[in-house]
N, C-alpha and C positions, 0 to 999 in steps of 0.2 A: 215779126221776129225781133226779139230783144237785141240780138247781136247787131242788127242793122242800125238800130237807134244809137247804140253805143259807138259804132263805127262813124256814123254821121256826126255825132257829138265830138268825137276825136278830130275829125277833119275840120269841122266848123271852128272849134276852139283853137286849133293850131293855125288855121288861116287868119283868124281874128288877131292872135298874138303876133303873127308875122306881118299883118297889115296887107295881106294879099287876097285875091279872090279864092273862094272855096274850091272852085274847079282846078285852080293851079295846084293846091295842096293835094286834092284828090288824085290828080294825074301823077304827081310825084310819088305819092304813096302807092298807087297802083303799079307804077313802073318798077318799083323795087320789091313789090310783093308784100308790103306791110299790112295791107288790109286783110288779105286772106291767110297770111302766115304769122301774123302777130295779133292784130286787133281782134279778129273773130275768134281764133283759138283761145285767147286769154281774156275774153270778154268778161268772164265771171270774176277775175281778179281786178281788171280795170274798173269794173262797175262798182267796186267797193272803195276805190281810191277817190280822194278829193279831185275836183275838176282841175284845179291848179297843178296838182301833182301829175295827173294824167297828161296834161298839155306839156309840162316839162319833159315827161317821159317820151311823148310823141316827138318832140323836137330833137331830143338826143338820139332817139332811135332812127329818125329820118336822116339826120346828118350822118350817122354811122353807116347806115345801109346804103346811102347814096355814094359814100366814099368807097364802098366795097364793090360797086357795080362797075 
């Protein structure tokens, strides 16, 4: 499933940028529903963006979604 690879790449890249373990970012994204409600549904758009831009987007989205919880 291509969506799973993109989701894993988003989590991994975000974790690397933050300097934290992959599992920590996965848990945070899972808690706010980012994987199933943002990354997977918009995989086709995210897949076309540069890795740097996607990670910037993930960080902004995660911060915003965590503030709303």
